[in-house]
C-alpha positions in Angstrom: 138.2 -31.0 -7.5 137.5 -32.3 -11.1 136.2 -29.9 -14.0 132.5 -31.3 -13.7 132.2 -31.1 -10.2 133.4 -27.5 -10.4 130.7 -27.2 -12.8 128.1 -28.5 -10.8 128.9 -26.4 -8.1 129.0 -23.2 -10.2 125.5 -24.2 -11.7 123.6 -24.8 -8.0 125.6 -21.3 -7.0 123.4 -19.4 -9.8 120.1 -21.3 -9.1 120.3 -20.2 -5.6 121.0 -16.4 -6.7 118.3 -16.7 -9.1 115.6 -17.9 -6.3 117.1 -15.1 -4.1 116.2 -12.5 -6.6 112.7 -13.8 -7.3 111.6 -13.6 -4.1 112.9 -10.4 -3.6 110.9 -9.3 -6.5 107.6 -10.8 -4.9 108.4 -8.8 -1.6 109.2 -5.7 -3.6 105.8 -6.1 -5.5 104.0 -6.9 -2.4 105.6 -4.0 -0.7 104.9 -1.4 -4.0 100.7 -2.3 -3.7 101.1 -1.4 0.1 103.0 1.5 -0.5 99.9 2.5 -3.1 97.2 2.9 -0.4 96.9 6.4 0.3 96.1 7.6 3.6 92.9 9.7 4.1 90.6 11.1 6.5 86.8 10.4 5.9 83.2 11.7 7.3 79.8 10.3 6.9 77.6 11.8 4.7 74.6 12.5 7.1 70.7 14.1 6.9 70.6 16.8 8.9 69.3 20.5 9.1 71.6 23.5 7.2 70.8 27.2 7.3 70.6 29.1 4.1 73.0 32.0 4.9 73.4 35.0 2.6 76.8 36.5 2.9 78.7 39.6 1.8 81.3 42.2 2.3 79.8 45.6 3.2 80.5 49.2 3.7 79.4 51.3 6.9 77.6 54.4 6.7 75.9 57.0 9.1 72.0 56.7 10.0 71.7 59.7 8.6 74.0 63.1 7.8 73.6 66.7 6.4 76.1 69.0 5.0 75.4 72.3 6.5 75.4 74.7 3.4 74.7 78.6 3.7 72.2 80.1 1.2 74.7 83.3 0.9 78.4 83.5 0.5 79.9 85.3 3.0 83.3 85.1 5.0 83.1 83.0 8.1 83.1 85.2 11.1 83.5 82.5 13.7 83.2 79.2 14.3 81.9 77.4 17.8 82.4 73.7 17.0 85.1 71.6 15.7 85.6 68.1 14.2 84.4 65.4 16.5 82.5 67.7 18.6 78.8 66.2 19.4 75.9 68.8 18.5 72.2 68.9 18.9 69.5 69.9 16.2 69.1 73.7 16.2 72.8 74.4 18.0 74.6 77.5 16.6 77.5 76.0 15.0 79.2 79.4 12.9 78.5 82.9 12.2 79.2 84.6 8.9 80.0 88.4 8.4 76.7 90.3 8.3 77.0 94.1 9.1 75.5 94.7 5.6 72.7 92.8 5.9 72.0 94.1 9.3 71.7 97.7 7.9 69.7 96.6 5.1 67.2 95.1 7.8 67.0 98.4 10.0 66.3 100.2 6.7 63.5 97.9 5.7 62.1 98.6 9.2 62.1 102.2 8.9 60.2 101.9 5.3 58.0 99.7 7.1 57.2 102.6 9.6 56.8 105.1 7.1 54.4 103.1 5.2 52.2 102.3 8.2 52.1 106.0 8.9 50.8 107.0 5.2 48.3 103.8 5.3 46.8 105.4 8.9 46.5 108.8 7.0 45.1 107.5 3.9 42.3 105.6 6.0 41.5 107.9 8.7 42.1 111.4 7.4 42.8 112.0 3.8 39.9 110.2 2.1 37.2 111.8 4.7 38.7 115.1 3.9 38.1 115.1 0.0 34.3 113.1 0.6 33.9 116.4 2.4 35.5 119.1 -0.1 33.4 116.8 -2.7 30.4 117.3 -1.0 31.0 121.0 -0.4 31.6 121.5 -4.3 28.4 119.8 -5.4 26.6 121.8 -2.9 28.1 124.9 -4.4 27.5 123.9 -7.8 23.9 123.1 -7.1 23.0 126.6 -5.8 25.3 128.3 -8.7 23.2 126.1 -11.0 19.6 127.3 -9.3 20.6 130.8 -9.6 21.7 130.6 -13.3 18.4 129.1 -14.2 16.8 132.0 -12.5 18.7 134.4 -14.1 17.7 132.7 -17.7 14.3 132.2 -16.9 13.7 135.9 -15.7 15.8 137.3 -19.3 13.9 134.9 -21.3 10.2 136.5 -19.9 11.7 140.3 -20.3 12.8 139.0 -23.9 9.3 138.3 -24.6 7.9 141.5 -23.4 10.7 143.1 -25.4 12.0 144.9 -22.3 15.6 143.3 -23.1 17.7 142.3 -25.9 18.3 139.2 -27.1 22.2 138.9 -26.3 21.3 139.2 -22.8 19.1 136.0 -22.9 22.1 133.9 -24.8 24.4 135.2 -22.0 22.2 133.5 -19.5 21.9 130.5 -21.4 25.7 130.2 -21.6 26.2 130.8 -17.9 23.2 128.1 -17.2 25.0 125.5 -19.5 28.3 126.1 -17.7 26.7 126.0 -14.1 25.0 122.5 -15.1 28.6 121.1 -16.4 30.0 122.2 -13.2 27.3 120.6 -10.9 27.8 117.2 -12.9 31.3 117.1 -12.7 31.2 117.7 -9.0 28.2 115.2 -8.6 30.5 112.6 -10.7 33.6 113.1 -8.4 31.5 113.1 -5.1 30.1 109.7 -6.4 33.4 108.3 -7.4 34.9 108.9 -3.7 31.9 107.7 -1.7 32.0 104.2 -4.1 35.1 103.3 -5.6 37.9 105.8 -4.7 37.9 105.4 -1.0 38.5 101.9 -1.4 41.4 101.9 -3.7 43.1 104.5 -1.8 43.0 102.6 1.0 43.9 99.3 -0.8 47.1 100.8 -2.2 48.0 102.2 1.2 47.8 98.7 2.7 49.6 97.2 -0.6 52.4 99.5 0.0 52.4 98.7 3.9 52.3 94.8 2.8 55.4 95.4 0.6 57.4 97.2 3.2 56.7 94.5 5.5 57.7 92.0 3.0 61.1 93.6 2.7 61.7 93.9 6.3 60.8 89.8 6.6 63.5 89.3 3.7 66.0 91.5 5.3 65.7 89.3 8.3 65.7 86.1 6.8 69.0 87.4 4.9 70.6 87.9 8.6 69.0 84.7 9.8 71.0 82.9 7.0 74.5 84.1 8.6 73.9 81.9 11.4 74.6 78.4 10.3 72.4 76.2 12.7 72.6 72.0 12.8 69.8 70.5 11.2 70.4 67.0 13.2 71.9 65.9 16.1 75.1 64.0 15.4 78.7 64.7 15.1 80.9 67.0 13.2 82.7 65.2 10.3 84.1 67.7 8.4 84.8 71.6 8.5 86.8 72.1 5.4 86.8 76.2 5.7 88.3 78.5 8.3 87.4 81.5 10.1 87.8 84.4 7.5 87.5 82.4 4.2 84.7 82.9 2.1 82.4 80.1 2.1 79.9 79.8 -1.1 76.2 79.8 -1.0 75.5 76.1 -1.7 79.0 74.5 -0.4 79.1 72.6 2.8 80.6 74.6 5.6 80.4 71.8 8.1 78.9 67.9 7.8 77.2 66.6 10.6 76.8 62.7 10.6 74.4 60.4 13.1 76.4 57.7 14.1 74.2 56.2 16.9 73.4 53.4 14.4 74.8 52.6 11.2 74.0 51.3 8.0 75.8 48.1 6.3 75.7 48.4 2.5 76.5 45.3 0.6 75.9 44.2 -3.1 74.1 40.8 -3.1 73.8 38.5 -6.3 70.3 38.6 -7.9 69.9 34.8 -6.9 71.0 35.3 -3.3 68.9 38.6 -3.0 65.6 36.6 -4.1 65.6 34.9 -0.6 66.0 38.4 1.6 63.0 40.4 3.2 63.0 43.5 4.8 62.9 42.8 8.6 65.2 39.8 8.2 67.6 39.7 11.5 71.3 40.0 10.4 74.6 39.8 11.9 77.5 42.1 11.2 81.3 41.1 12.0 83.4 43.9 12.9 86.9 42.4 13.7 86.4 40.1 15.9 83.0 41.2 17.1 79.5 40.6 16.2 76.5 43.0 16.3 72.9 42.1 15.7 70.7 44.1 13.1 68.1 43.7 10.6 67.5 44.3 6.8 66.0 47.6 6.4 66.4 48.2 2.5 66.0 45.3 -0.7 66.8 47.5 -3.6 64.2 46.8 -6.2 66.2 47.2 -8.9 69.4 45.6 -10.2 72.5 47.3 -10.6 73.3 47.4 -14.4 77.1 47.5 -14.0 77.5 45.0 -11.4 74.1 42.9 -12.0 74.1 42.8 -8.1 71.3 44.2 -5.8 72.0 46.5 -2.9 70.8 45.8 0.8 70.8 47.7 3.7 71.5 46.2 7.2 70.9 48.8 10.1 72.3 48.3 13.6 72.7 50.0 16.7 76.3 51.4 17.9 77.1 51.3 21.2 80.0 53.6 22.3 79.9 54.8 18.5 82.9 52.4 18.2 81.7 51.6 14.7 83.1 54.3 11.9 81.7 55.2 9.1 83.6 53.4 6.0 84.7 50.6 7.7 84.7 47.4 5.9 82.6 44.5 7.5 81.1 41.3 6.6 77.3 40.6 7.0 75.4 37.5 7.5 71.9 37.0 6.8 69.7 33.4 7.9 66.9 33.4 5.3 65.8 30.0 6.2 66.6 26.5 7.5 66.5 23.4 5.5 65.7 20.4 7.4 66.1 16.6 6.6 68.8 16.9 3.7 72.1 15.4 2.9 75.0 17.1 4.5 78.8 16.8 4.3 81.9 18.8 5.3 82.5 21.9 3.1 86.3 20.4 2.8 85.2 17.5 0.9 83.9 19.1 -1.8 86.8 19.2 -4.9 86.5 20.9 -8.4 86.1 18.2 -11.2 87.5 18.0 -14.3 84.5 18.7 -16.2 83.9 22.1 -14.4 81.5 20.9 -12.0 82.4 19.8 -8.3 82.9 16.3 -6.8 83.3 14.0 -3.8 85.7 10.9 -3.3 83.5 8.2 -1.8 85.5 5.2 -0.1 83.5 1.8 -0.2 83.7 -0.9 2.2 86.7 -2.4 0.3 88.7 1.0 0.8 88.8 2.1 -2.8 87.9 5.8 -3.7 85.2 6.4 -6.1 84.8 9.9 -7.9 81.0 11.0 -7.7 80.1 14.2 -9.3 77.5 15.8 -7.1 75.3 19.3 -7.0 75.6 21.3 -4.5 73.0 23.2 -2.5 73.1 25.7 0.4 76.7 26.2 2.0 76.7 27.2 5.9 80.4 27.9 7.4 81.9 24.3 7.7 78.9 22.3 6.2 77.3 21.8 2.5 74.2 20.5 1.0 74.4 17.7 -1.5 71.2 17.6 -3.7 72.3 14.7 -5.8 75.6 12.3 -6.3 76.1 11.0 -2.4 73.3 8.9 -0.2 73.4 8.7 3.5 75.9 7.2 5.4 78.6 7.1 2.7 82.0 7.9 3.2 83.5 11.0 1.9 87.2 12.1 1.8 87.8 14.9 3.9 91.6 15.1 3.7 93.7 13.8 1.2 91.1 13.9 -1.6 93.4 16.4 -3.7 94.7 14.5 -6.7 93.4 11.4 -5.4 92.7 9.2 -8.6 89.3 7.3 -9.1 89.6 3.6 -7.8 92.4 4.4 -6.0 93.5 2.0 -2.9 92.9 4.3 0.5 93.9 3.6 4.0 91.6 5.3 6.4 93.1 7.2 9.4 91.9 9.4 12.0 94.7 11.8 11.7 95.8 11.0 15.0 99.0 9.2 14.5 100.0 12.2 12.3 99.6 14.6 15.4 101.3 12.0 17.6 104.1 11.7 15.1 104.4 15.5 14.7 104.5 16.2 18.5 107.2 13.3 19.2 109.1 15.2 16.5 108.6 18.4 18.0 109.3 17.0 21.3 112.8 15.6 20.2 113.5 18.7 18.7 113.0 20.4 22.0 115.3 17.9 24.2 117.8 18.6 21.4 117.5 22.4 22.0 117.9 21.7 25.6 120.9 19.3 25.2 122.4 22.1 23.3 121.5 24.8 25.8 123.1 22.9 28.6 126.6 21.8 26.4 126.6 25.5 26.0 
């Protein structure tokens, strides 16, 4: 082979290699564009209805509760109930030591009997006897006055005739003045008994009897305070003291709760609370079970610490399954918004500007970023107030990290599920083969 021929062959080989490389680069570029299409799943933005639902976590409280607090400090003599017992209103729950109070009651009863006897004596006997004696004194003093007057008149006449000395007339004058004074005193005493004294004496005796009766009632009340009775029907929730211990006045010896109904108390943001009204139906979820209820309280004031409004949802408690202190979730449907744009909630993404966005796929399978204004959310649905039109396709799966104007491939997710199921089946077959091999 000549040198020229060898060079020609080498040149031809280089040209063939360059052509193959160029074709490979084109194939790589085409393959790159194909791989750049991101697989996504989409859903249409549709017009429909959505419920405005206010949701919040809440804590359960009994419909009512009462601490049984004695009015006196005394040792506990006996308890008749224990924690968890059902009780009725007025039922005797415990008794306190009361021997000293019972003795005081007996003393007050005796004092009342004594005051009643004194009243009867004053009203029926003593006053009448005093009046009789005063009347006799008046009569006697009147007779003495008349006699002294006659003696004085007689001596005055004899003195004028010169039959007696002046001293005897003066003595008669003194006796007459004394008789006059005694008569006036007796008359005033009788008048006092007849007008004021009788009523005052009877009133004083009546007052003493009333005071004794009041002291007896007080003693009886003190004895009754040693019997602790339930003010409401319910369950004994707490019994912090034991028999023999002193329970202080004003401190709870027992706590009774009524959980035939319970109240869920939740704190709601002010904007959402504006839609709530008393009487609205509500749903309370405890575990996997839902309980119907209704709004009974919407606080008129905002809590300054949390800037929230407290609401109460009251519900029946069948079987007393709901316990005070448990955490629940409250849902309250306030209204139904109709003829509005609705998209799946999973389609919503956080935008770099701080708002929210949707990735909308056009007819050429290109994703476009749309800033949206979100309204009401309900479960897996969300209301779009601005940013998307009816019929547009929004990315529901695969939108996170997807760039604006990126090429996408719309799928149903079925292929991925089939591949996953196939992979799982292969793994199961492999395990079966390994088991047979063993």
